[in-house]
C-alpha positions as CSV (number, residue, x, y, z in Angstrom):
1,M,31.0,13.9,51.5
2,S,27.4,15.0,50.8
3,D,28.0,16.7,47.2
4,V,30.6,14.0,46.0
5,A,27.4,11.8,46.6
6,T,24.8,14.1,45.2
7,V,27.5,14.7,41.9
8,I,27.5,11.1,41.7
9,E,24.6,10.5,41.7
10,A,23.4,13.2,38.9
11,A,26.2,11.6,36.6
12,G,24.7,7.8,36.9
13,V,21.1,9.9,36.1
14,L,22.6,11.6,33.0
15,A,25.0,8.4,32.1
16,A,21.6,5.9,32.0
17,A,19.2,9.2,30.0
18,G,22.4,9.5,27.5
19,G,22.3,5.4,27.1
20,L,18.7,5.4,26.7
21,G,19.1,8.2,24.3
22,Y,21.8,6.6,22.3
23,A,20.1,3.1,22.4
24,K,16.7,4.8,21.2
25,V,18.6,5.9,17.7
26,R,21.3,2.9,17.1
27,A,19.9,0.1,19.1
28,P,16.0,0.4,18.5
29,R,15.0,-2.9,20.0
30,V,16.8,-2.2,23.2
31,F,15.3,0.8,23.7
32,W,11.6,-0.6,23.2
33,S,12.4,-3.6,25.4
34,L,13.6,-1.3,28.4
35,V,11.2,1.6,28.2
36,G,9.1,2.0,25.2
37,L,7.3,-1.9,26.1
38,P,6.5,-0.9,29.8
39,V,5.3,2.7,29.0
40,A,2.7,1.1,25.7
41,R,1.5,-1.9,28.0
42,V,0.3,0.6,30.7
43,R,-0.9,3.4,28.3
44,F,-3.0,0.4,27.0
45,S,-4.3,-0.7,29.6
46,V,-5.3,2.8,31.3
47,T,-6.9,4.0,28.0
48,Y,-7.8,1.3,26.4
49,R,-11.9,1.2,27.1
50,S,-11.7,5.4,26.9
51,T,-9.9,5.0,23.4
52,M,-12.2,2.8,21.9
53,D,-15.0,4.6,22.5
54,V,-13.8,7.5,21.2
55,C,-12.7,5.9,18.1
56,G,-16.0,4.2,17.9
57,L,-15.2,0.7,18.0
58,T,-17.9,0.0,20.4
59,V,-21.3,-1.1,20.1
60,Q,-24.6,-0.8,22.5
61,P,-24.9,-3.6,24.9
62,S,-27.8,-6.7,24.7
63,R,-30.7,-6.4,26.1
64,L,-29.7,-9.3,28.5
65,R,-26.4,-7.5,29.8
66,A,-28.2,-4.0,30.0
67,F,-31.1,-6.4,32.1
68,M,-28.2,-7.8,34.1
69,V,-26.1,-4.3,34.6
70,R,-29.7,-2.5,36.2
71,N,-31.1,-5.1,38.4
72,V,-28.1,-7.9,38.8
73,A,-25.5,-4.9,39.4
74,R,-27.7,-2.0,40.6
75,R,-26.3,0.6,37.8
76,Q,-28.3,2.8,35.6
77,D,-25.4,3.7,34.1
78,V,-25.1,0.7,31.2
79,Q,-21.7,1.7,28.9
80,P,-20.7,0.4,25.2
81,V,-19.7,-2.4,24.9
82,P,-15.7,-2.5,23.1
83,P,-14.1,-5.2,21.9
84,S,-13.2,-8.0,24.6
85,V,-9.0,-8.3,24.9
86,R,-8.1,-11.6,24.7
87,R,-4.7,-11.6,24.7
88,V,-1.8,-9.4,24.6
89,R,1.9,-10.6,24.0
90,G,4.9,-8.6,23.7
91,S,8.2,-8.3,21.1
92,S,11.5,-6.7,20.6
93,T,9.6,-4.6,17.4
94,G,6.2,-3.9,19.5
95,M,3.3,-5.6,20.8
96,R,0.4,-7.9,19.7
97,V,-3.4,-7.7,21.0
98,T,-5.9,-10.2,20.3
99,L,-9.9,-8.6,20.2
100,R,-13.1,-10.7,20.5
101,L,-15.1,-8.4,18.0
102,P,-18.9,-7.7,19.9
103,A,-21.9,-8.0,17.5
104,G,-22.2,-5.2,15.2
105,L,-17.9,-4.6,14.6
106,E,-16.4,-6.0,11.6
107,P,-12.6,-6.0,11.5
108,A,-12.9,-3.1,8.7
109,D,-14.3,-1.0,11.5
110,V,-11.0,-1.4,13.7
111,A,-8.7,-1.5,10.5
112,A,-10.6,2.4,9.6
113,A,-9.5,3.5,13.3
114,S,-5.7,2.1,13.0
115,E,-4.0,5.6,12.5
116,R,-6.4,7.3,15.5
117,L,-5.2,4.1,17.4
118,R,-1.7,4.5,16.9
119,H,-1.5,8.1,18.5
120,A,-3.5,7.4,20.9
121,W,-1.0,4.5,22.4
122,G,1.6,6.1,21.3
123,V,3.5,3.6,18.9
124,H,4.6,3.7,15.6
125,S,1.9,1.7,13.8
126,V,-0.8,-0.5,14.2
127,H,-1.9,-3.2,11.2
128,V,-4.8,-4.9,11.7
129,V,-5.3,-8.6,10.5
130,E,-7.9,-10.9,10.9
131,V,-7.3,-13.7,12.9
132,K,-10.7,-15.8,12.7
133,P,-13.9,-14.7,12.2
134,G,-15.2,-12.4,15.0
135,F,-11.3,-12.1,16.6
136,V,-8.9,-9.1,15.2
137,E,-5.5,-9.2,15.9
138,L,-3.3,-5.5,16.7
139,R,0.1,-6.0,15.6
140,M,1.9,-2.9,17.0
141,T,4.9,-1.7,15.9
142,G,7.0,0.6,18.5
143,Y,9.5,2.2,15.9
144,D,10.0,2.3,11.9
145,V,11.3,-1.8,11.6
146,L,12.0,-1.1,8.2
147,R,14.8,1.8,8.9
148,R,17.4,-1.0,9.5
149,V,15.8,-4.5,8.6
150,K,16.9,-7.0,10.8
151,M,14.9,-10.3,9.9
152,P,13.2,-12.7,12.6
153,R,15.3,-15.0,13.8
154,R,12.9,-18.2,13.1
155,L,9.8,-18.0,11.8
156,P,6.7,-20.0,12.9
157,R,6.2,-23.7,12.5
158,K,2.9,-23.4,10.8
159,V,4.6,-21.2,8.3
160,T,7.3,-23.5,7.4
161,A,6.1,-27.2,7.7
162,G,6.6,-29.0,5.0
163,R,6.5,-25.8,2.5
164,L,8.4,-24.6,-0.4
165,V,9.3,-21.0,2.1
166,V,11.8,-18.7,1.4
167,P,12.1,-15.6,3.7
168,V,13.0,-12.8,1.9
169,A,11.9,-9.7,3.5
170,L,10.6,-7.8,6.9
171,R,6.6,-6.0,6.3
172,E,6.0,-2.7,8.1
173,D,4.4,-4.7,10.9
174,G,7.4,-6.9,11.9
175,T,7.2,-9.8,10.8
176,A,8.6,-12.1,7.8
177,F,7.4,-11.5,3.9
178,V,7.9,-14.9,2.9
179,R,7.9,-16.7,-1.1
180,D,5.3,-19.4,-0.4
181,Y,5.5,-21.0,-3.4
182,K,2.4,-23.5,-2.5
183,K,0.5,-20.6,-2.2
184,V,1.7,-18.6,-5.0
185,P,3.7,-20.4,-7.6
186,H,4.7,-17.3,-9.9
187,A,5.2,-13.9,-8.9
188,L,6.2,-10.5,-10.8
189,T,9.3,-8.3,-9.5
190,L,9.0,-4.6,-10.7
191,G,11.9,-1.6,-9.8
192,A,13.4,0.9,-11.5
193,N,17.4,1.5,-11.7
194,Q,18.6,1.3,-7.8
195,S,15.3,0.4,-6.5
196,G,16.7,-2.7,-5.0
197,K,15.3,-4.7,-7.2
198,S,18.5,-7.0,-7.3
199,M,18.7,-6.5,-3.6
200,Y,15.6,-8.9,-3.3
201,Q,16.8,-11.1,-6.2
202,R,20.3,-11.7,-4.1
203,N,18.1,-12.5,-0.9
204,L,15.2,-15.1,-3.0
205,I,18.3,-16.9,-4.5
206,A,20.0,-16.7,-1.6
207,G,17.1,-18.3,0.5
208,L,16.6,-21.1,-2.3
209,A,20.1,-22.4,-2.9
210,K,19.4,-23.8,0.6
211,L,16.4,-25.4,-0.3
212,P,16.1,-29.1,-2.6
213,V,14.8,-27.1,-5.4
214,G,16.4,-26.7,-9.2
215,L,17.1,-23.1,-10.5
216,V,17.1,-22.1,-13.7
217,G,18.2,-18.7,-14.7
218,I,17.4,-16.9,-18.1
219,D,19.8,-13.5,-17.8
220,C,19.5,-11.9,-21.9
221,K,21.8,-9.3,-20.4
222,R,24.7,-12.0,-20.8
223,G,24.8,-13.3,-17.5
224,V,26.3,-9.7,-15.2
225,E,23.4,-10.7,-12.7
226,Q,23.4,-14.5,-12.7
227,R,26.4,-16.0,-14.1
228,G,27.8,-15.7,-10.3
229,Y,25.0,-18.1,-9.3
230,A,26.5,-20.7,-11.8
231,P,27.2,-23.1,-9.2
232,R,24.0,-23.5,-7.8
233,L,22.4,-23.2,-10.7
234,S,21.0,-26.1,-13.4
235,A,20.8,-24.1,-16.2
236,L,21.1,-20.8,-17.5
237,A,20.9,-18.9,-20.6
238,V,22.5,-15.6,-21.4
239,T,21.2,-14.9,-24.9
240,P,18.0,-14.8,-26.2
241,D,18.6,-17.7,-28.5
242,E,19.7,-19.9,-25.4
243,A,16.4,-18.6,-24.1
244,S,14.3,-19.6,-26.5
245,S,15.8,-23.0,-26.5
246,L,15.6,-23.4,-22.7
247,L,12.3,-22.8,-22.4
248,E,11.4,-24.9,-24.8
249,V,13.1,-28.2,-23.2
250,L,11.4,-26.5,-19.7
251,V,7.9,-27.0,-22.0
252,R,8.6,-30.3,-22.9
253,E,10.2,-31.0,-19.0
254,M,6.2,-29.6,-18.0
255,E,4.8,-32.3,-20.5
256,D,6.7,-35.1,-19.4
257,R,6.0,-34.4,-15.4
258,F,1.9,-34.8,-16.8
259,D,2.9,-37.8,-18.2
260,I,4.1,-39.0,-14.9
261,L,1.4,-37.4,-12.6
262,S,-1.5,-38.9,-15.0
263,A,0.5,-42.5,-14.6
264,H,0.0,-42.7,-11.0
265,G,-3.1,-40.9,-10.9
266,A,-1.8,-37.5,-8.6
267,S,-2.6,-33.9,-9.6
268,D,-0.8,-32.0,-8.2
269,L,3.7,-32.7,-8.2
270,W,3.3,-33.5,-4.3
271,D,0.7,-36.1,-4.6
272,L,3.8,-38.5,-6.2
273,P,5.6,-40.6,-3.8
274,A,8.5,-39.2,-2.9
275,K,10.9,-41.6,-4.6
276,V,9.2,-40.6,-8.4
277,R,8.6,-37.8,-7.6
278,P,10.7,-34.6,-9.9
279,V,12.9,-32.2,-7.9
280,P,11.2,-28.8,-7.9
281,L,12.0,-26.0,-10.4
282,V,12.6,-22.5,-9.9
283,V,12.8,-20.9,-13.2
284,L,14.5,-16.8,-12.5
285,V,13.9,-14.1,-15.2
286,D,16.5,-11.2,-14.8
287,E,14.9,-8.1,-17.3
288,V,11.9,-9.5,-18.8
289,A,11.9,-7.2,-21.2
290,E,14.8,-8.7,-23.0
291,L,12.8,-11.7,-23.9
292,F,10.0,-9.2,-25.7
293,L,11.2,-6.7,-27.2
294,V,13.2,-7.4,-30.7
295,A,15.8,-5.3,-33.2
296,A,14.8,-7.0,-36.5
297,K,11.9,-8.6,-38.1
298,K,13.0,-11.7,-38.6
299,D,13.4,-12.1,-35.0
300,E,9.8,-11.7,-34.0
301,E,9.3,-15.7,-34.8
302,R,11.5,-16.6,-32.1
303,R,10.1,-13.5,-29.5
304,D,6.4,-15.5,-29.9
305,R,7.9,-18.3,-30.1
306,M,9.4,-17.1,-26.1
307,V,6.4,-15.5,-25.0
308,M,4.0,-18.7,-25.8
309,H,6.7,-20.9,-23.9
310,L,6.2,-18.5,-20.5
311,V,2.6,-18.5,-20.7
312,R,2.0,-22.3,-21.3
313,L,4.3,-22.5,-17.9
314,A,2.5,-19.8,-16.4
315,Q,-0.8,-21.5,-17.1
316,M,0.0,-24.9,-16.2
317,A,3.2,-25.3,-14.8
318,R,2.3,-25.1,-11.0
319,A,1.1,-28.5,-11.2
320,V,4.1,-30.0,-12.0
321,G,6.6,-27.9,-9.5
322,I,7.5,-25.3,-12.2
323,Y,8.0,-21.9,-11.0
324,L,8.0,-18.4,-12.5
325,E,10.1,-15.4,-11.0
326,V,9.9,-12.6,-13.5
327,C,11.6,-9.6,-13.0
328,G,11.4,-6.2,-14.9
329,Q,11.2,-2.7,-14.9
330,R,8.3,-2.2,-16.7
331,F,5.8,-5.0,-17.7
332,G,2.5,-4.3,-19.9
333,S,1.1,-4.1,-22.9
334,E,3.9,-2.0,-25.0
335,L,6.2,-4.9,-25.1
336,G,3.8,-6.3,-27.4
337,K,1.7,-9.4,-28.1
338,G,1.1,-12.0,-24.9
339,A,2.5,-9.8,-22.1
340,T,-0.6,-9.0,-20.5
341,M,-1.8,-12.5,-20.8
342,L,1.8,-13.5,-19.1
343,R,1.1,-11.3,-16.3
344,A,-2.4,-12.1,-15.4
345,Q,-0.8,-15.5,-14.5
346,L,1.8,-14.2,-12.1
347,T,0.2,-13.4,-8.7
348,G,2.8,-12.3,-6.5
349,R,3.7,-8.3,-7.0
350,V,6.8,-6.8,-5.7
351,V,6.9,-3.2,-6.8
352,H,9.6,-0.8,-5.7
353,R,10.7,2.5,-6.5
354,V,9.3,3.4,-10.0
355,N,9.8,6.4,-12.4
356,D,6.0,6.7,-13.5
357,K,2.1,6.1,-11.7
358,Q,1.8,3.6,-15.3
359,T,4.3,1.3,-14.1
360,A,3.2,1.0,-10.4
361,D,-0.8,0.3,-12.2
362,M,0.6,-2.6,-14.2
363,G,1.8,-4.2,-10.9
364,L,-0.4,-3.7,-8.5
365,G,-3.5,-1.8,-10.5
366,D,-5.4,-5.1,-11.3
367,I,-4.9,-6.6,-7.6
368,A,-4.6,-4.2,-5.4
369,P,-5.7,-0.4,-6.8
370,E,-5.0,1.2,-3.4
371,A,-1.8,0.1,-2.9
372,V,-1.1,2.1,-6.2
373,F,-0.1,5.3,-4.2
374,A,1.9,3.5,-2.1
375,A,4.4,2.3,-4.5
376,T,4.6,5.7,-6.0
377,T,5.6,7.0,-2.4
378,I,8.6,5.3,-1.7
379,A,11.5,7.6,-1.0
380,P,14.8,7.5,-3.4
381,D,16.6,6.9,-0.1
382,R,15.3,4.0,1.2
383,P,16.6,1.9,-1.6
384,G,15.1,-1.9,-1.0
385,V,11.7,-0.9,0.1
386,A,8.7,-2.3,-1.6
387,V,5.0,-3.1,-2.0
388,A,4.5,-6.6,-1.9
389,G,0.7,-7.7,-2.7
390,D,-1.0,-10.5,-3.9
391,S,-4.7,-12.2,-5.7
392,S,-6.6,-12.1,-2.3
393,G,-6.6,-7.6,-2.4
394,G,-3.8,-7.6,0.4
395,W,-0.9,-5.4,0.2
396,S,1.9,-4.7,2.8
397,R,5.4,-2.4,2.5
398,I,8.3,-4.6,3.1
399,R,12.0,-4.5,2.7
400,T,14.8,-6.4,1.8
401,P,18.1,-6.4,3.9
402,A,21.5,-5.8,2.8
403,M,23.0,-8.3,0.8
404,T,26.3,-7.7,-1.3
405,A,26.3,-9.7,-4.6
406,A,29.7,-11.5,-3.4
407,D,27.1,-12.9,-0.3
408,A,24.8,-14.2,-2.5
409,V,27.4,-15.8,-4.8
410,A,29.3,-17.3,-1.7
411,I,26.4,-18.8,-0.6
412,C,25.1,-20.5,-3.9
413,H,29.0,-22.1,-3.9
414,Q,28.1,-23.0,-0.3
415,Y,25.1,-25.3,-1.4
416,A,26.5,-25.9,-4.8
417,H,26.3,-29.9,-3.7
418,L,22.3,-29.5,-3.5
419,S,22.4,-28.9,-7.5
420,P,19.9,-31.5,-8.5
421,D,21.0,-33.2,-11.9
422,V,17.9,-32.9,-14.0
423,P,18.9,-34.8,-17.2
424,A,16.7,-32.4,-19.6
425,L,18.7,-29.8,-18.1
426,A,22.2,-31.0,-18.4
427,P,22.9,-29.0,-22.2
428,F,22.6,-26.0,-20.5
429,R,24.4,-26.5,-17.6
430,P,26.8,-23.6,-16.9
431,V,30.4,-24.6,-17.4
432,L,32.6,-23.5,-13.9
433,R,35.1,-21.2,-14.4
434,T,37.9,-22.4,-12.3
435,A,41.0,-20.3,-11.6
436,P,44.1,-20.5,-13.9
437,A,47.0,-22.7,-11.8
438,P,49.8,-20.1,-11.2
439,A,52.4,-20.5,-13.4
440,S,55.3,-22.1,-12.6
441,P,59.0,-20.1,-12.3
442,L,61.1,-19.6,-15.2
443,V,64.3,-22.0,-15.1
444,I,67.0,-21.0,-17.3
445,P,69.1,-24.3,-17.8
446,V,73.1,-23.1,-17.1
447,P,75.6,-24.6,-19.8
448,V,77.8,-27.0,-17.6
449,T,81.7,-26.3,-18.6
450,E,84.3,-29.8,-19.2
């Protein structure tokens, strides 16, 4: 009987070990919550002071502290002071630790030691974020969250409250990467074929479709990418000629909105009363090179006109609620006059896998030079991985969740009722094609004989 009990116990132990091994590969969130987080929490608590010491993140105590240790605590060994731990929080992807930095340390010192901290505590990555002066947050991830992207169920209220915010991708620290059009009004997305650039655009359009905004599409590839989103689009241009006319109308719309701001003494669209406030517009430009390249000299005038309109929109349209999302494979001075000027106004940058270092440098070199190398090392077998940066100099790796074109189209159909009526864009409103009704069966009259 005892042998049977031993076998059952051993089988139970093996089954539990096998289950944890399976969860580690197939359900990393479950494994981290059950095993990884408790182990990491204990390891962090036990080795914190020694780890800070060997990583050079301690400072000599103040004279007052040294006096109190020697004369009140009666200890002669005055130890260096590490950052004090203010808060420790666990999550399904990692652990967050808030530290109060002592005098003599700065966030850059902690960030420089992030790789050593990662190995010391046995986590996948450690990212250092400054919370406020004197405080930093260590964002640890227990596993590779970009391997299988699962977006957070909800965003913090301080991120989404009263803003035009769209969650698009997942950062490598487990937080959501969002497009906040009030903070970063215009953006440029670059990437080679099969890099996940279209996946990024689908997630962006699917998120925008649920918001009270007008969507304007410019797809000079005869609309092969954006025509499916027609139910949610307020305007669509599929040829260079149509794009030129549409951009001209958008510039006029921008000028009319400035007149409204002037009449109400406002400097921004969001300062206007709600009843007179025009609807925000997001202009989605797919493959911007098609607007710059011309095949004949007679088309140069049209090209220059389109570029001038785009530059004017990028320079001034933010205040009146018109935002640009420009997408392409390459975007540099070789496209022609005005390309560099336009790129300088697109402060948000997302660079997927590229074919050469020059393309990565076009997208990130002027705002975050250290991110160029990260963009050139994206593996081809990880579509959707990109490097996102902005004019503040910060950057991070992100990955968009998988979304098929059919899913994005279905979302646009579902929220088609949110498409605003913008009179200026009415001539460019895409015509929705309904499926033809099934043909009625052919009835052959039968002659009646008397």
